[in-house]
C-alpha positions in Angstrom: 0.0 0.0 0.0 2.9 2.3 0.9 4.5 1.4 -2.4 1.4 2.3 -4.4 1.4 5.8 -2.7 5.1 6.3 -3.6 4.3 5.4 -7.2 1.4 7.9 -7.2 3.7 10.6 -6.0 6.2 9.8 -8.7 3.5 10.0 -11.4 2.3 13.4 -10.0 5.9 14.8 -10.0 6.4 13.7 -13.6 3.0 15.1 -14.7 2.4 18.5 -13.1 -0.7 19.3 -15.2 -2.3 15.9 -14.3 -1.6 16.7 -10.6 -3.1 20.2 -11.0 -6.3 18.7 -12.6 -6.6 16.1 -9.8 -6.1 18.7 -7.1 -8.8 20.8 -8.8 -11.2 17.8 -8.8 -10.5 17.1 -5.2 -11.1 20.8 -4.2 -14.4 20.7 -6.1 -15.3 17.4 -4.5 -14.6 18.8 -1.0 -16.5 22.1 -1.7 -19.5 20.1 -2.7 -19.3 17.7 0.1 -18.9 20.6 2.6 -22.0 22.4 1.2 -24.0 19.3 1.3 -23.0 18.8 4.9 -24.0 22.3 5.8 -27.4 21.8 4.2 -27.9 18.6 6.0 -26.9 20.2 9.4 -29.3 23.1 8.8 -32.1 20.6 7.9 -31.4 18.5 10.9 -31.4 21.6 13.2 -34.7 22.7 11.8 -36.2 19.2 12.1 -35.0 19.0 15.7 -36.5 22.3 16.6 -39.8 21.4 15.0 -39.9 18.1 16.8 -39.1 19.7 20.1 -41.9 22.3 19.7 -44.4 19.6 18.6 -43.4 17.5 21.5 -43.9 20.4 24.0 -47.4 21.2 22.6 -48.3 17.5 22.5 -47.2 17.1 26.2 -49.3 20.2 27.3 -52.3 19.1 25.3 -52.2 15.5 26.8 -51.7 16.9 30.3 -54.7 19.2 29.9 -56.8 16.5 28.5 -55.8 14.2 31.3 -56.9 16.8 33.9 -60.1 17.6 32.2 -60.9 13.8 31.9 -60.3 13.2 35.6 -61.8 16.3 37.2 -65.5 16.9 37.1 -65.2 20.5 38.4 -63.1 21.4 35.3 -65.7 20.0 32.8 -67.5 22.9 31.3 -68.5 21.5 28.1 -66.8 21.0 24.7 -66.5 24.8 23.8 -64.9 25.9 27.0 -62.7 22.9 27.1 -61.3 23.7 23.7 -60.8 27.2 24.8 -58.9 26.2 27.9 -56.7 23.9 26.0 -55.9 26.6 23.5 -55.1 29.1 26.3 -52.7 26.6 27.9 -50.9 26.1 24.7 -50.9 29.9 23.9 -52.1 29.3 20.4 -55.7 30.7 20.2 -55.0 32.8 17.1 -55.5 32.3 13.4 -52.6 29.9 13.2 -53.7 27.8 16.0 -52.6 24.1 15.8 -56.2 23.2 16.8 -57.8 25.6 14.3 -59.5 27.4 17.2 -60.4 31.2 17.2 -61.1 33.1 20.4 -64.1 34.9 18.9 -65.8 31.7 17.9 -65.4 30.2 21.4 -66.2 33.3 23.6 -69.3 34.0 21.6 -70.6 30.6 22.8 -70.0 31.3 26.5 -72.6 32.8 28.9 -70.7 32.7 32.3 -67.4 34.4 31.8 -66.6 34.4 35.5 -67.2 30.6 35.7 -64.8 30.2 32.8 -62.1 32.3 34.5 -62.3 30.4 37.7 -62.1 27.1 35.7 -59.2 28.3 33.8 -57.3 29.2 37.0 -58.2 25.8 38.6 -57.2 24.0 35.4 -53.8 25.8 35.2 -53.0 24.7 38.8 -54.0 21.2 38.2 -52.1 20.9 34.9 -49.0 22.3 36.7 -49.4 19.7 39.4 -49.9 16.9 36.8 -46.8 17.9 34.9 -44.8 18.1 38.1 -45.8 14.6 39.1 -45.1 13.3 35.6 -41.5 14.8 35.8 -41.1 13.4 39.2 -42.0 9.9 38.0 -39.7 10.3 35.0 -36.9 11.3 37.4 -37.4 8.2 39.5 -37.2 6.1 36.4 -34.1 8.0 35.2 -32.3 7.5 38.5 -32.9 3.8 39.0 -31.3 1.8 40.4 -29.5 4.6 42.5 -32.7 6.4 43.4 -32.4 9.1 45.9 -34.5 8.7 49.1 -34.6 12.5 49.7 -37.8 13.8 48.3 -36.6 17.4 48.0 -33.5 16.4 46.1 -35.6 14.2 43.8 -38.0 17.1 43.2 -35.2 19.5 42.5 -33.6 17.1 40.0 -37.1 16.6 38.4 -37.2 20.3 37.6 -33.9 20.0 35.7 -34.9 16.8 33.9 -35.0 18.4 30.5 -31.5 19.9 30.7 -30.1 16.6 32.2 -31.5 14.6 29.2 -30.2 17.1 26.8 -26.7 17.1 28.3 -26.7 13.2 28.3 -27.8 13.1 24.7 -24.9 15.5 23.7 -22.5 13.3 25.7 -23.7 10.1 24.0 -23.4 11.8 20.6 -19.7 12.6 21.3 -19.1 9.1 22.6 -20.7 7.6 19.5 -18.7 9.8 17.1 -15.4 8.9 18.9 -16.3 5.3 18.9 -17.0 5.4 15.1 -13.8 7.2 14.3 -11.8 4.8 16.6 -13.4 1.8 14.8 -12.6 3.2 11.3 -8.9 3.8 12.4 -8.6 0.2 13.7 -10.1 -1.2 10.6 -7.6 0.8 8.4 -4.6 -0.4 10.7 -5.9 -3.9 10.4 -6.1 -3.8 6.6 -2.6 -2.1 6.3 -1.2 -4.8 8.5 -2.6 -7.6 6.4 -1.5 -5.8 3.2 2.2 -5.4 4.5 2.1 -9.0 5.8 0.8 -10.2 2.4 3.6 -8.3 0.6 6.2 -9.9 2.9 4.9 -13.4 2.2 4.8 -12.8 -1.5 8.5 -11.6 -1.4 9.5 -14.6 0.8 7.8 -17.0 -1.5 9.5 -15.5 -4.6 12.9 -15.7 -2.9 12.4 -19.3 -1.9 11.2 -20.3 -5.4 14.4 -18.9 -6.9 16.6 -20.9 -4.5 19.0 -23.3 -6.1 17.9 -26.7 -4.9 20.5 -28.6 -6.8 23.2 -27.3 -4.5 21.4 -28.4 -1.3 21.3 -31.8 0.3 17.9 -33.7 -0.2 17.0 -33.2 3.4 17.4 -29.4 3.2 15.4 -29.4 -0.1 12.5 -31.0 1.7 12.7 -28.4 4.5 12.7 -25.5 2.0 9.9 -27.0 0.0 7.9 -27.3 3.2 8.7 -23.7 4.1 7.6 -22.7 0.6 4.3 -24.6 1.0 3.7 -22.9 4.4 4.3 -19.4 2.9 2.0 -20.1 0.0 -0.7 -21.4 2.5 -0.3 -18.3 4.6 -0.5 -16.0 1.5 -3.7 -17.7 0.4 -5.3 -17.3 3.9 -4.3 -13.7 3.9 -5.7 -13.1 0.4 -9.0 -14.9 1.6 -9.1 -12.6 4.6 -8.6 -9.5 2.6 -11.3 -10.5 0.1 -13.7 -11.1 3.1 -12.9 -7.7 4.5 -13.6 -6.0 1.2 -16.8 -8.0 0.8 -18.0 -6.9 4.3 -17.0 -3.3 3.7 -18.8 -3.0 0.3 -21.7 -5.4 1.0 -25.0 -4.6 -0.9 -26.7 -3.6 2.4 -23.9 -1.0 3.2 -23.9 0.3 -0.4 -27.7 0.7 -0.3 -27.5 2.5 3.1 -24.7 4.9 1.7 -27.0 5.7 -1.3 
């Protein structure tokens, strides 16, 4: 492999125009790859933000729905219920995710004071429900080293979102490092087998040119046996290299890369 690189360098030195064209192509390829990576990063960031916003609204919506379903005092009918949900999600405008408009709902209500009291009660119950949900998630997160101190657990529950975010970033770093390390180890393994393969080929060639006529019969047998061992080792190494190439460029991986 090192020999091939040296030959390539020699060819480049002899053909400066070819080297210039190749460098230009490499620069263009790098420029396009960088641009594609930037677009992918922007798209992923936008998708992540959209998912986060949707998840937040969905969590609040389900929490409000849960409180309304389990508290008779909050049940004011379908129209007030939709109004309360829209209020909690802060989306009672023309672009509401629930397609609800303030005017359409308030025009159907007779008792505004009752609605205000219910909204206040609902807000408290939703907050309590979300707090209990975070507390349960924190207990699940801390297992099996669950803290017995309720105040400590409650304080950690308030920071659950930030903790999960930090752990996600840490996992992403470890995953990237693991992938890079795995690629380096694979490259070293392939280089090692390539060098070993070259050594075996050279040794086999030297032994095949050895003058057997000048050697005693016993030595000839030993040398032939050594040649056979070298050829066997070379065959095994070639087989291993073919397997590595087949695994690296398998149809599944090529399809995934596409």
